[in-house]
NUSE-503705 format. One record per atom (N, C-alpha, C): atom name; z, x, y. Coordinates in steps of 0.1 Angstrom, whole numbers. Layout:
 name    c3    c1    c2
   CA     Z     X     Y
...
END
This chain:
 name    c3    c1    c2
    N  1966  1479   416
   CA  1962  1466   423
    C  1955  1462   417
    N  1954  1450   423
   CA  1944  1437   414
    C  1929  1438   418
    N  1927  1438   413
   CA  1911  1445   422
    C  1903  1429   428
    N  1910  1423   434
   CA  1903  1406   438
    C  1914  1416   450
    N  1917  1425   456
   CA  1933  1430   458
    C  1927  1439   466
    N  1919  1446   454
   CA  1910  1461   464
    C  1898  1454   466
    N  1891  1448   468
   CA  1883  1438   474
    C  1885  1436   486
    N  1892  1429   486
   CA  1896  1428   507
    C  1897  1443   513
    N  1905  1448   508
   CA  1910  1461   517
    C  1898  1473   515
    N  1888  1470   507
   CA  1871  1479   506
    C  1866  1470   521
    N  1868  1462   523
   CA  1856  1447   528
    C  1865  1454   540
    N  1876  1455   544
   CA  1883  1458   554
    C  1886  1469   556
    N  1888  1485   549
   CA  1877  1495   554
    C  1866  1492   560
    N  1858  1492   556
   CA  1842  1495   560
    C  1852  1488   576
    N  1855  1475   579
   CA  1852  1472   591
    C  1860  1484   605
    N  1870  1486   595
   CA  1877  1498   605
    C  1870  1510   611
    N  1865  1515   596
   CA  1858  1525   600
    C  1842  1521   601
    N  1841  1511   609
   CA  1829  1514   620
    C  1811  1510   610
    N  1817  1502   601
   CA  1805  1503   591
    C  1807  1486   588
    N  1810  1477   594
   CA  1810  1464   595
    C  1815  1464   603
    N  1808  1448   610
   CA  1811  1436   623
    C  1821  1435   618
    N  1825  1427   629
   CA  1841  1423   626
    C  1837  1409   621
    N  1824  1407   629
   CA  1816  1388   621
    C  1819  1390   606
    N  1811  1404   605
   CA  1808  1405   587
    C  1811  1407   581
    N  1822  1411   585
   CA  1842  1413   574
    C  1845  1408   574
    N  1849  1393   583
   CA  1854  1385   585
    C  1848  1374   574
    N  1831  1377   578
   CA  1824  1367   562
    C  1828  1370   551
    N  1824  1381   552
   CA  1829  1387   533
    C  1841  1376   529
    N  1854  1386   536
   CA  1865  1379   531
    C  1859  1370   520
    N  1860  1357   536
   CA  1859  1344   533
    C  1855  1339   522
    N  1840  1345   521
   CA  1832  1341   508
    C  1847  1350   493
    N  1852  1359   494
   CA  1858  1358   483
    C  1873  1349   483
    N  1873  1342   493
   CA  1879  1330   489
    C  1895  1328   497
    N  1899  1345   506
   CA  1907  1339   514
    C  1909  1333   532
    N  1918  1325   530
   CA  1919  1316   544
    C  1910  1324   555
    N  1908  1316   570
   CA  1904  1324   582
    C  1916  1333   581
    N  1933  1326   584
   CA  1940  1330   586
    C  1946  1349   573
    N  1939  1347   563
   CA  1941  1353   553
    C  1932  1370   562
    N  1922  1365   560
   CA  1913  1379   566
    C  1910  1382   576
    N  1920  1373   583
   CA  1923  1383   596
    C  1936  1393   595
    N  1948  1383   588
   CA  1959  1393   585
    C  1950  1403   575
    N  1944  1404   570
   CA  1941  1416   561
    C  1933  1424   570
    N  1922  1424   582
   CA  1920  1432   589
    C  1927  1439   603
    N  1942  1431   602
   CA  1951  1435   612
    C  1957  1447   602
    N  1960  1445   593
   CA  1972  1456   591
    C  1958  1466   588
    N  1948  1469   582
   CA  1942  1478   580
    C  1936  1485   596
    N  1936  1475   603
   CA  1935  1483   617
    C  1949  1492   619
    N  1962  1488   615
   CA  1967  1494   623
    C  1973  1505   613
    N  1969  1500   599
   CA  1975  1509   594
    C  1968  1530   594
    N  1955  1526   599
   CA  1937  1533   598
    C  1944  1546   613
    N  1947  1529   624
   CA  1945  1533   636
    C  1944  1550   638
    N  1958  1556   635
   CA  1966  1572   641
    C  1954  1585   635
    N  1951  1578   624
   CA  1941  1592   615
    C  1926  1583   617
    N  1923  1575   626
   CA  1912  1579   630
    C  1901  1585   636
    N  1912  1594   640
   CA  1911  1604   656
    C  1910  1621   647
    N  1916  1622   635
   CA  1920  1626   628
    C  1903  1630   625
    N  1904  1619   613
   CA  1901  1620   603
    C  1884  1617   609
    N  1883  1612   618
   CA  1867  1620   620
    C  1862  1627   620
    N  1847  1631   621
   CA  1840  1644   620
    C  1828  1638   625
    N  1823  1650   632
   CA  1813  1643   639
    C  1797  1648   627
    N  1786  1636   638
   CA  1775  1628   631
    C  1771  1621   619
    N  1763  1617   629
   CA  1760  1602   618
    C  1761  1604   604
    N  1773  1593   595
   CA  1775  1591   582
    C  1779  1601   578
    N  1794  1605   587
   CA  1798  1626   580
    C  1812  1610   575
    N  1820  1624   569
   CA  1831  1618   561
    C  1839  1616   571
    N  1844  1602   572
   CA  1859  1596   585
    C  1853  1587   593
    N  1835  1592   597
   CA  1828  1588   611
    C  1833  1576   608
    N  1829  1575   627
   CA  1826  1555   627
    C  1821  1552   640
    N  1810  1544   637
   CA  1805  1540   647
    C  1807  1536   663
    N  1804  1539   673
   CA  1802  1541   684
    C  1806  1528   693
    N  1820  1527   704
   CA  1820  1519   708
    C  1815  1507   712
    N  1812  1501   704
   CA  1799  1486   714
    C  1795  1486   703
    N  1789  1497   691
   CA  1780  1493   683
    C  1779  1483   668
    N  1768  1478   671
   CA  1769  1469   658
    C  1765  1472   652
    N  1767  1473   637
   CA  1769  1481   627
    C  1756  1473   613
    N  1747  1480   609
   CA  1744  1473   598
    C  1753  1461   594
    N  1750  1445   586
   CA  1758  1442   581
    C  1756  1437   566
    N  1745  1433   565
   CA  1735  1432   551
    C  1727  1436   546
    N  1729  1445   539
   CA  1716  1449   525
    C  1711  1445   519
    N  1694  1442   519
   CA  1686  1432   515
    C  1690  1436   500
    N  1686  1423   493
   CA  1690  1424   482
    C  1678  1431   469
    N  1682  1444   460
   CA  1672  1448   456
    C  1658  1443   449
    N  1644  1440   448
   CA  1642  1434   445
    C  1641  1438   428
    N  1635  1428   415
   CA  1641  1432   402
    C  1633  1444   399
    N  1618  1439   402
   CA  1613  1452   397
    C  1612  1464   405
    N  1619  1460   417
   CA  1624  1481   425
    C  1637  1492   423
    N  1646  1478   419
   CA  1658  1479   410
    C  1664  1491   404
    N  1651  1497   391
   CA  1653  1507   381
    C  1648  1518   384
    N  1644  1525   401
   CA  1642  1534   401
    C  1633  1538   395
    N  1633  1554   402
   CA  1615  1559   394
    C  1624  1563   380
    N  1618  1561   366
   CA  1620  1568   355
    C  1634  1554   352
    N  1636  1549   356
   CA  1645  1539   352
    C  1640  1527   345
    N  1646  1522   332
   CA  1635  1512   324
    C  1648  1499   328
    N  1644  1490   332
   CA  1645  1472   331
    C  1652  1468   316
    N  1666  1466   315
   CA  1662  1460   301
    C  1675  1451   296
    N  1673  1438   291
   CA  1680  1423   297
    C  1683  1426   273
    N  1698  1423   274
   CA  1699  1427   257
    C  1716  1419   258
    N  1714  1414   246
   CA  1730  1404   244
    C  1742  1410   248
    N  1752  1398   257
   CA  1763  1403   261
    C  1772  1388   256
    N  1786  1388   252
   CA  1796  1374   249
    C  1790  1364   255
    N  1784  1363   267
   CA  1785  1349   271
    C  1767  1346   276
    N  1762  1352   272
   CA  1745  1349   272
    C  1739  1368   275
    N  1723  1368   281
   CA  1720  1380   281
    C  1726  1384   297
    N  1723  1402   292
   CA  1727  1411   298
    C  1722  1413   300
    N  1720  1420   322
   CA  1707  1432   324
    C  1713  1440   327
    N  1701  1457   324
   CA  1710  1466   328
    C  1693  1476   332
    N  1699  1488   334
   CA  1687  1502   337
    C  1690  1508   326
    N  1677  1512   321
   CA  1687  1522   305
    C  1673  1534   308
    N  1681  1545   306
   CA  1670  1554   309
    C  1679  1571   291
    N  1668  1574   286
   CA  1671  1577   271
    C  1664  1595   277
    N  1671  1602   274
   CA  1669  1618   270
    C  1664  1617   253
    N  1658  1630   256
   CA  1649  1633   252
    C  1656  1634   233
    N  1665  1648   241
   CA  1672  1650   231
    C  1693  1655   236
    N  1690  1633   232
   CA  1707  1632   235
    C  1718  1644   232
    N  1727  1647   242
   CA  1737  1648   238
    C  1750  1643   242
    N  1744  1633   246
   CA  1760  1618   240
    C  1749  1607   255
    N  1755  1596   249
   CA  1751  1589   260
    C  1767  1582   269
    N  1759  1581   279
   CA  1767  1572   288
    C  1766  1556   300
    N  1775  1549   298
   CA  1772  1540   306
    C  1784  1536   318
    N  1768  1534   325
   CA  1774  1539   341
    C  1779  1520   344
    N  1793  1521   356
   CA  1794  1512   361
    C  1798  1512   379
    N  1788  1497   386
   CA  1786  1502   394
    C  1795  1499   403
    N  1793  1496   423
   CA  1804  1496   431
    C  1813  1482   432
    N  1817  1479   447
   CA  1816  1462   443
    C  1802  1453   446
    N  1790  1465   451
   CA  1781  1454   459
    C  1770  1456   446
    N  1775  1456   429
   CA  1771  1459   418
    C  1757  1463   413
    N  1742  1460   412
   CA  1733  1470   405
    C  1728  1474   420
    N  1727  1482   426
   CA  1724  1488   436
    C  1710  1497   433
    N  1704  1500   438
   CA  1695  1515   435
    C  1702  1526   439
    N  1708  1527   446
   CA  1722  1538   441
    C  1720  1540   428
    N  1731  1533   428
   CA  1731  1528   410
    C  1723  1532   399
    N  1714  1523   402
   CA  1703  1529   392
    C  1696  1534   391
    N  1695  1548   404
   CA  1690  1563   403
    C  1699  1571   398
    N  1707  1569   390
   CA  1721  1574   380
    C  1718  1577   366
    N  1716  1567   357
   CA  1703  1568   347
    C  1697  1582   344
    N  1685  1575   352
   CA  1670  1583   351
    C  1681  1599   352
    N  1692  1606   363
   CA  1693  1613   363
    C  1699  1620   351
    N  1712  1611   350
   CA  1717  1621   336
    C  1706  1625   324
    N  1695  1619   327
   CA  1681  1613   318
    C  1680  1623   315
    N  1680  1630   326
   CA  1674  1645   328
    C  1677  1657   329
    N  1698  1655   327
   CA  1700  1664   326
    C  1707  1663   306
    N  1699  1657   301
   CA  1704  1653   284
    C  1714  1641   284
    N  1719  1633   288
   CA  1725  1623   287
    C  1716  1607   289
    N  1714  1603   276
   CA  1702  1588   282
    C  1720  1578   286
    N  1714  1572   295
   CA  1723  1562   307
    C  1721  1549   306
    N  1730  1539   303
   CA  1726  1525   309
    C  1740  1523   321
    N  1725  1523   330
   CA  1738  1511   341
    C  1742  1497   341
    N  1747  1491   338
   CA  1753  1478   332
    C  1751  1473   344
    N  1746  1458   353
   CA  1751  1446   363
    C  1762  1436   357
    N  1780  1437   359
   CA  1778  1431   361
    C  1784  1419   364
    N  1769  1414   368
   CA  1766  1400   378
    C  1757  1393   369
    N  1755  1396   355
   CA  1744  1391   352
    C  1743  1380   349
    N  1756  1372   349
   CA  1760  1356   342
    C  1758  1352   356
    N  1757  1357   365
   CA  1754  1352   382
    C  1744  1351   381
    N  1727  1356   376
   CA  1716  1359   377
    C  1713  1368   378
    N  1723  1378   384
   CA  1720  1396   379
    C  1719  1396   396
    N  1720  1412   403
   CA  1731  1417   417
    C  1720  1405   425
    N  1702  1413   425
   CA  1695  1411   429
    C  1688  1395   435
    N  1696  1389   425
   CA  1695  1374   425
    C  1705  1364   438
    N  1716  1377   441
   CA  1722  1369   449
    C  1724  1376   462
    N  1711  1377   472
   CA  1708  1382   485
    C  1720  1391   496
    N  1728  1398   488
   CA  1734  1402   496
    C  1748  1411   490
    N  1753  1424   499
   CA  1762  1430   494
    C  1776  1421   496
    N  1776  1410   506
   CA  1788  1398   506
    C  1786  1394   492
    N  1777  1389   496
   CA  1775  1372   478
    C  1781  1382   463
    N  1773  1397   464
   CA  1777  1404   452
    C  1791  1405   448
    N  1797  1415   467
   CA  1812  1416   463
    C  1820  1404   455
    N  1816  1389   465
   CA  1830  1376   462
    C  1822  1369   451
    N  1816  1380   444
   CA  1813  1369   431
    C  1819  1383   417
    N  1817  1399   428
   CA  1827  1399   414
    C  1845  1398   419
    N  1842  1393   428
   CA  1859  1387   430
    C  1862  1377   424
    N  1854  1370   421
   CA  1852  1353   412
    C  1856  1361   401
    N  1848  1369   393
   CA  1848  1372   374
    C  1858  1374   373
    N  1864  1373   364
   CA  1880  1379   348
    C  1877  1386   353
    N  1884  1396   349
   CA  1887  1413   343
    C  1882  1413   329
    N  1890  1396   320
   CA  1880  1399   308
    C  1869  1404   305
    N  1868  1391   314
   CA  1851  1385   310
    C  1840  1399   314
    N  1841  1412   325
   CA  1832  1422   329
    C  1841  1429   313
    N  1853  1432   310
   CA  1859  1441   302
    C  1847  1440   286
    N  1848  1426   284
   CA  1841  1419   271
    C  1824  1424   273
    N  1820  1421   286
   CA  1802  1427   290
    C  1804  1444   286
    N  1815  1451   297
   CA  1817  1468   293
    C  1809  1478   278
    N  1821  1463   271
   CA  1821  1464   255
    C  1803  1458   249
    N  1800  1450   250
   CA  1786  1453   255
    C  1779  1461   258
    N  1779  1469   263
   CA  1771  1481   275
    C  1770  1489   261
    N  1785  1493   257
   CA  1783  1505   252
    C  1783  1504   237
    N  1778  1486   229
   CA  1773  1478   221
    C  1758  1485   215
    N  1755  1484   233
   CA  1737  1486   231
    C  1733  1500   237
    N  1743  1508   240
   CA  1743  1523   236
    C  1743  1530   228
    N  1754  1518   217
   CA  1747  1529   208
    C  1739  1524   199
    N  1732  1513   197
   CA  1720  1508   195
    C  1710  1520   198
    N  1707  1522   212
   CA  1700  1527   217
    C  1699  1543   211
    N  1707  1548   211
   CA  1714  1567   212
    C  1724  1562   194
    N  1721  1566   191
   CA  1725  1561   175
    C  1733  1579   168
    N  1743  1578   165
   CA  1754  1585   163
    C  1759  1596   173
    N  1752  1595   191
   CA  1757  1600   204
    C  1775  1594   200
    N  1779  1604   209
   CA  1786  1604   215
    C  1793  1594   231
    N  1799  1582   226
   CA  1804  1579   238
    C  1806  1579   250
    N  1797  1577   265
   CA  1815  1584   276
    C  1811  1569   286
    N  1816  1570   295
   CA  1820  1562   305
    C  1820  1564   320
    N  1812  1560   328
   CA  1815  1568   346
    C  1814  1556   352
    N  1825  1556   361
   CA  1824  1542   373
    C  1827  1545   388
    N  1824  1531   397
   CA  1822  1544   410
    C  1832  1533   425
    N  1838  1533   422
   CA  1849  1526   433
    C  1855  1512   423
    N  1847  1502   428
   CA  1847  1493   420
    C  1847  1496   407
    N  1839  1502   399
   CA  1834  1506   386
    C  1842  1513   382
    N  1848  1522   390
   CA  1856  1534   387
    C  1873  1534   386
    N  1877  1516   390
   CA  1893  1506   390
    C  1884  1500   372
    N  1869  1499   371
   CA  1867  1491   357
    C  1869  1495   349
    N  1867  1513   348
   CA  1866  1521   335
    C  1879  1526   333
    N  1892  1521   341
   CA  1904  1532   345
    C  1908  1513   335
    N  1905  1504   338
   CA  1906  1492   330
    C  1901  1489   322
    N  1889  1491   310
   CA  1884  1496   302
    C  1891  1502   295
    N  1898  1517   292
   CA  1904  1520   295
    C  1919  1515   282
    N  1926  1511   298
   CA  1938  1501   295
    C  1939  1490   284
    N  1927  1483   283
   CA  1919  1472   274
    C  1923  1475   261
    N  1919  1492   254
   CA  1917  1496   248
    C  1905  1496   244
    N  1896  1508   242
   CA  1881  1511   239
    C  1879  1528   226
    N  1886  1526   211
   CA  1879  1538   207
    C  1866  1542   206
    N  1862  1538   208
   CA  1844  1547   209
    C  1844  1554   225
    N  1849  1554   231
   CA  1846  1562   246
    C  1856  1577   242
    N  1845  1587   241
   CA  1851  1599   239
    C  1855  1609   252
    N  1842  1601   268
   CA  1846  1603   277
    C  1845  1599   283
    N  1861  1597   301
   CA  1855  1581   309
    C  1855  1597   320
    N  1843  1593   332
   CA  1850  1597   345
    C  1852  1587   354
    N  1864  1587   364
   CA  1860  1572   373
    C  1860  1581   388
    N  1853  1578   393
   CA  1854  1580   407
    C  1859  1573   418
    N  1874  1574   426
   CA  1883  1571   432
    C  1881  1547   424
    N  1888  1555   417
   CA  1889  1538   411
    C  1906  1532   413
    N  1905  1525   416
   CA  1918  1521   410
    C  1927  1520   399
    N  1937  1531   398
   CA  1944  1524   381
    C  1953  1519   384
    N  1952  1504   364
   CA  1961  1491   373
    C  1977  1498   370
    N  1981  1487   377
   CA  1996  1493   380
    C  1998  1494   363
    N  2011  1502   356
   CA  2016  1504   341
    C  2007  1503   331
    N  1998  1505   335
   CA  1988  1511   325
    C  1987  1516   312
    N  1986  1514   300
   CA  1987  1520   287
    C  1976  1519   281
    N  1974  1536   283
   CA  1961  1542   276
    C  1961  1544   259
    N  1964  1541   253
   CA  1971  1542   235
    C  1961  1537   229
    N  1957  1523   235
   CA  1948  1522   232
    C  1930  1531   228
    N  1927  1535   236
   CA  1917  1548   237
    C  1918  1563   236
    N  1926  1567   225
   CA  1929  1578   221
    C  1923  1585   222
    N  1905  1581   224
   CA  1903  1595   218
    C  1899  1599   232
    N  1897  1589   243
   CA  1892  1593   259
    C  1895  1606   264
    N  1886  1622   271
   CA  1893  1628   280
    C  1887  1622   288
    N  1896  1618   302
   CA  1889  1612   313
    C  1893  1627   327
    N  1884  1631   333
   CA  1881  1633   345
    C  1880  1626   356
    N  1891  1629   366
   CA  1894  1618   372
    C  1889  1618   389
    N  1881  1617   396
   CA  1881  1625   407
    C  1884  1612   421
    N  1893  1621   425
   CA  1892  1614   436
    C  1889  1621   453
    N  1888  1614   464
   CA  1886  1618   476
    C  1900  1623   485
    N  1905  1639   493
   CA  1911  1635   495
    C  1918  1629   507
    N  1903  1627   519
   CA  1913  1618   527
    C  1915  1601   518
    N  1910  1595   506
   CA  1906  1587   504
    C  1925  1579   500
    N  1932  1579   510
   CA  1951  1573   509
    C  1953  1556   497
    N  1941  1553   507
   CA  1944  1541   499
    C  1944  1544   480
    N  1933  1541   474
   CA  1930  1550   462
    C  1939  1559   457
    N  1944  1574   462
   CA  1955  1583   457
    C  1962  1578   462
    N  1965  1565   464
   CA  1984  1562   458
    C  1987  1560   451
    N  1979  1553   439
   CA  1972  1551   421
    C  1973  1555   416
    N  1972  1574   420
   CA  1973  1586   409
    C  1976  1593   405
    N  1996  1590   407
   CA  2006  1598   404
    C  2007  1584   392
    N  2001  1571   389
   CA  2004  1563   378
    C  1998  1562   369
    N  1980  1568   372
   CA  1972  1573   367
    C  1980  1586   356
    N  1976  1600   366
   CA  1984  1611   356
    C  1999  1603   351
    N  2009  1598   345
   CA  2016  1600   344
    C  2009  1585   328
    N  2001  1576   334
   CA  2002  1568   319
    C  1990  1578   315
    N  1989  1589   315
   CA  1973  1601   309
    C  1979  1604   300
    N  1999  1612   308
   CA  2006  1621   297
    C  2015  1611   288
    N  2014  1601   291
   CA  2026  1591   283
    C  2007  1587   271
    N  1999  1585   272
   CA  1991  1582   260
    C  1986  1596   252
    N  1993  1609   256
   CA  1985  1619   252
    C  1967  1624   251
    N  1966  1620   262
   CA  1949  1621   267
    C  1947  1632   267
    N  1937  1642   267
   CA  1933  1654   274
    C  1925  1646   290
    N  1928  1652   301
   CA  1926  1652   312
    C  1926  1664   321
    N  1919  1658   334
   CA  1918  1667   347
    C  1909  1654   364
    N  1922  1658   366
   CA  1925  1655   379
    C  1915  1667   387
    N  1907  1656   394
   CA  1901  1670   407
    C  1896  1660   420
    N  1907  1667   432
   CA  1903  1658   442
    C  1898  1668   452
    N  1885  1666   456
   CA  1872  1668   472
    C  1885  1663   484
    N  1889  1676   491
   CA  1891  1679   502
    C  1882  1671   508
    N  1889  1668   520
   CA  1878  1668   536
    C  1869  1658   539
    N  1865  1646   520
   CA  1859  1637   519
    C  1861  1620   515
    N  1857  1618   524
   CA  1860  1596   516
    C  1860  1596   505
    N  1863  1579   508
   CA  1855  1567   496
    C  1844  1572   497
    N  1839  1570   481
   CA  1827  1572   483
    C  1819  1585   493
    N  1823  1584   489
   CA  1813  1603   487
    C  1803  1609   485
    N  1806  1604   471
   CA  1790  1602   459
    C  1780  1595   466
    N  1779  1589   468
   CA  1763  1573   470
    C  1763  1575   485
    N  1746  1585   483
   CA  1735  1586   493
    C  1726  1581   500
    N  1734  1569   497
   CA  1728  1557   502
    C  1741  1548   514
    N  1753  1560   513
   CA  1764  1554   523
    C  1769  1564   530
    N  1779  1553   544
   CA  1777  1560   559
    C  1792  1574   551
    N  1797  1572   538
   CA  1812  1584   541
    C  1800  1594   530
    N  1793  1590   522
   CA  1783  1603   521
    C  1783  1616   521
    N  1785  1624   517
   CA  1791  1643   516
    C  1781  1648   506
    N  1771  1652   506
   CA  1764  1661   497
    C  1766  1670   488
    N  1773  1686   501
   CA  1778  1691   494
    C  1784  1686   484
    N  1799  1674   489
   CA  1812  1674   476
    C  1798  1667   463
    N  1790  1659   470
   CA  1790  1651   454
    C  1779  1657   444
    N  1772  1672   451
   CA  1765  1682   438
    C  1772  1686   438
    N  1791  1688   439
   CA  1800  1695   426
    C  1804  1686   421
    N  1804  1674   423
   CA  1812  1665   415
    C  1799  1662   400
    N  1783  1661   402
   CA  1780  1661   396
    C  1782  1666   385
    N  1775  1680   391
   CA  1788  1696   379
    C  1796  1692   376
    N  1805  1691   377
   CA  1819  1686   372
    C  1814  1670   368
    N  1807  1667   364
   CA  1804  1649   356
    C  1796  1661   341
    N  1787  1671   342
   CA  1782  1674   332
    C  1786  1683   331
    N  1794  1695   334
   CA  1804  1699   322
    C  1811  1692   318
    N  1821  1681   319
   CA  1830  1669   312
    C  1824  1664   301
    N  1815  1658   304
   CA  1806  1654   292
    C  1799  1662   287
    N  1795  1670   289
   CA  1791  1689   278
    C  1798  1685   275
    N  1810  1688   275
   CA  1824  1695   266
    C  1826  1685   256
    N  1827  1674   262
   CA  1837  1668   255
    C  1825  1655   240
    N  1814  1651   250
   CA  1804  1645   244
    C  1793  1648   230
    N  1788  1665   236
   CA  1786  1670   223
    C  1790  1675   216
    N  1785  1669   203
   CA  1791  1671   193
    C  1788  1686   192
END
């Protein structure tokens, strides 16, 4: 699945699940470059495919997996952009480092005695406070971590004004540009944690970019954890021969799960060590504790699995 198609489907799914108003969903699709007719078609297609599953997937309680807004509710549309001073989170350090097209921004947290170093790739809303909270969390558990802002060339996520604008900017960036920025992030991690094995972890859009980086060929990556990210068609991971991959999926996430078979086949063909872990009964983005599909139990189990995987494959 092309990343711009994926981003459009993300917006449509948020609307179908009641997390965006129709007006806001249309606005975001137009920002992505769709015509008014194309945007309406995307929403109609998503509504049709999600219709029958809504009643069976929904669970009681606000924000529960598969939950939907009550009839007539007007969901929150655009979260305010984090300020540069606050996005680093508790324990993270905002850094600027050299990239292929100028300075790149990120949030870094350094472990006292790192077991390894991990590059964190954000969701389709850019480097949010949720993503910025992950490097300090990883560092507390022994892994130096850097959350990179793939919107650095646009001035950084916080400069764009909102979620819709961030998603649109990511949709206009080329995969090649973002992969080059990710390689620069690995360069910076290697400089900050000399001698440490390098890992990559990404969520949603960032999960897709994790697959893209492996497909582009990155022999420095010793371990990777893509969370519910779309695997590119006809992926060839042979250029990342050392990468041990833990692929995390949500059981209710039919859209992304459709690429799971292709991911398995590509991992097998490349001869990589891998595990596919499906968390049943939860939906896309269940790990994000600021999002409407967050599931605390599954998120805790997934984080433990991540630490175990990186502990196995990054620790010398």
